[in-house]
C-alpha positions in Angstrom: 87.0 125.9 99.1 85.2 125.6 101.9 83.2 122.1 101.4 87.8 121.0 101.5 88.2 122.4 104.3 85.5 120.0 105.8 86.2 117.5 103.7 89.7 117.6 105.1 88.0 117.8 108.7 86.1 115.0 108.3 88.9 113.0 106.3 91.4 113.9 109.6 88.8 112.5 112.5 88.2 109.2 110.6 91.4 108.7 110.6 92.3 109.8 114.5 89.2 107.4 114.8 90.6 104.3 113.3 94.0 104.6 114.9 92.8 104.7 118.4 90.3 101.3 117.3 93.1 99.6 116.3 95.5 100.4 118.7 92.8 99.9 121.2 92.0 96.5 120.0 95.6 95.2 119.4 97.9 96.5 122.7 98.5 94.2 125.1 96.4 95.3 128.3 97.9 95.6 132.0 95.3 93.5 133.0 97.6 90.6 130.5 100.5 91.1 133.2 98.2 89.9 136.4 97.7 86.9 133.8 100.9 86.0 132.5 102.3 86.0 136.3 99.7 82.4 136.4 101.2 81.2 133.0 105.1 81.4 134.3 107.3 78.8 135.4 108.3 78.2 139.2 111.3 77.2 140.2 109.8 74.4 141.8 109.1 73.5 138.0 112.5 75.0 136.5 114.5 72.2 138.9 114.8 69.8 136.3 116.2 72.2 133.6 119.4 73.2 132.7 120.2 76.9 131.7 121.9 76.2 128.4 121.6 79.9 127.1 121.4 83.2 127.1 120.7 86.7 125.3 119.8 90.1 126.0 117.6 92.3 124.5 118.3 95.5 122.7 117.0 98.9 122.4 115.9 99.5 118.9 115.6 103.2 119.1 113.8 105.7 121.4 110.2 104.3 120.8 110.7 100.7 120.5 112.8 99.4 123.7 113.4 96.0 125.4 115.0 95.0 128.2 116.1 91.7 129.6 117.2 88.1 129.3 116.3 85.1 127.0 116.9 82.4 128.9 116.9 78.7 126.7 116.6 75.8 129.2 116.6 72.3 128.6 115.3 68.9 130.0 116.0 66.2 128.5 114.8 65.9 124.3 112.2 69.4 125.8 113.3 73.4 125.6 111.8 76.6 126.8 112.8 79.7 126.0 111.9 81.7 128.8 112.2 85.7 129.7 113.4 86.9 133.2 113.8 90.5 134.0 111.8 91.1 130.5 109.9 94.4 129.3 108.7 96.1 126.2 107.2 99.6 125.0 103.6 97.8 124.7 102.6 97.7 121.1 100.2 96.6 118.7 99.5 93.1 117.8 103.2 91.7 119.7 104.6 88.3 118.1 107.1 86.3 119.5 109.9 84.9 116.1 113.1 82.8 116.3 115.1 84.1 113.7 117.9 82.3 111.3 119.5 85.9 111.0 122.1 87.7 113.0 122.9 90.6 113.5 119.3 92.2 113.3 118.7 95.7 114.0 116.4 98.5 112.5 113.0 99.0 112.0 111.9 97.1 109.2 114.8 94.6 109.4 115.3 91.5 106.9 114.3 88.5 109.6 114.7 85.7 107.5 113.2 82.2 107.8 111.7 82.5 110.9 109.1 80.8 113.2 106.3 82.1 115.7 105.9 81.0 119.0 102.9 82.9 119.0 101.6 86.6 120.8 103.2 87.9 123.5 102.4 86.9 126.4 102.8 90.5 128.6 104.9 93.8 127.6 107.0 93.2 131.3 107.3 89.7 133.5 108.6 87.0 133.4 107.3 84.4 130.4 107.9 81.1 128.5 107.7 79.5 125.3 107.7 75.9 124.3 110.5 75.7 121.7 110.3 73.2 118.3 112.5 71.0 117.9 115.4 72.5 115.5 116.0 75.6 118.5 119.4 75.8 117.9 119.3 76.8 114.2 117.4 80.2 115.2 120.0 82.4 117.2 117.4 85.7 117.7 114.6 85.8 119.4 112.3 88.8 118.3 110.0 91.0 119.7 107.8 92.0 116.6 104.4 93.9 115.6 103.0 92.0 113.1 100.2 94.6 112.4 103.1 97.0 111.2 106.3 95.0 110.5 107.9 96.5 113.0 110.8 95.6 115.1 109.8 96.8 118.9 113.0 94.1 120.4 115.6 91.2 119.6 118.3 89.1 121.8 120.7 87.3 120.2 122.6 83.9 121.5 126.6 84.7 120.8 126.5 80.8 120.5 125.0 77.9 119.4 122.5 76.8 121.8 123.2 73.3 122.9 
């Protein structure tokens, strides 16, 4: 019985260590917020773009929460997705996806057909992503934890973006 108890304690400590390792290696650090500010487009750079559509990020549950707006700006045949007044709960391995699904809800929803715009640049503040040519086919912007397959927030455009 004593050996079994020691085994359980060692197993528990190993699980805690593994969890801390993965959390510390896959979360966005606060310093990324400062770096993100340099990557964001300035008002002068947005001057040639027109705002085509906006959507609001939602709260999924008490732990996974997003706030702010997702806005599509267009300029000729180029379009960008800009997060404005944005914040989301910090988590490991966060990515930004465009999904063809609508009404995405719950922690582990079916995203259907989706494309990745890349890693989430920051958990707070303005940030910009280049959109593909067929972006109009994707009504949902998703912040997704790739490591655990969990939805952190979603913004859904109510009408197709022009």
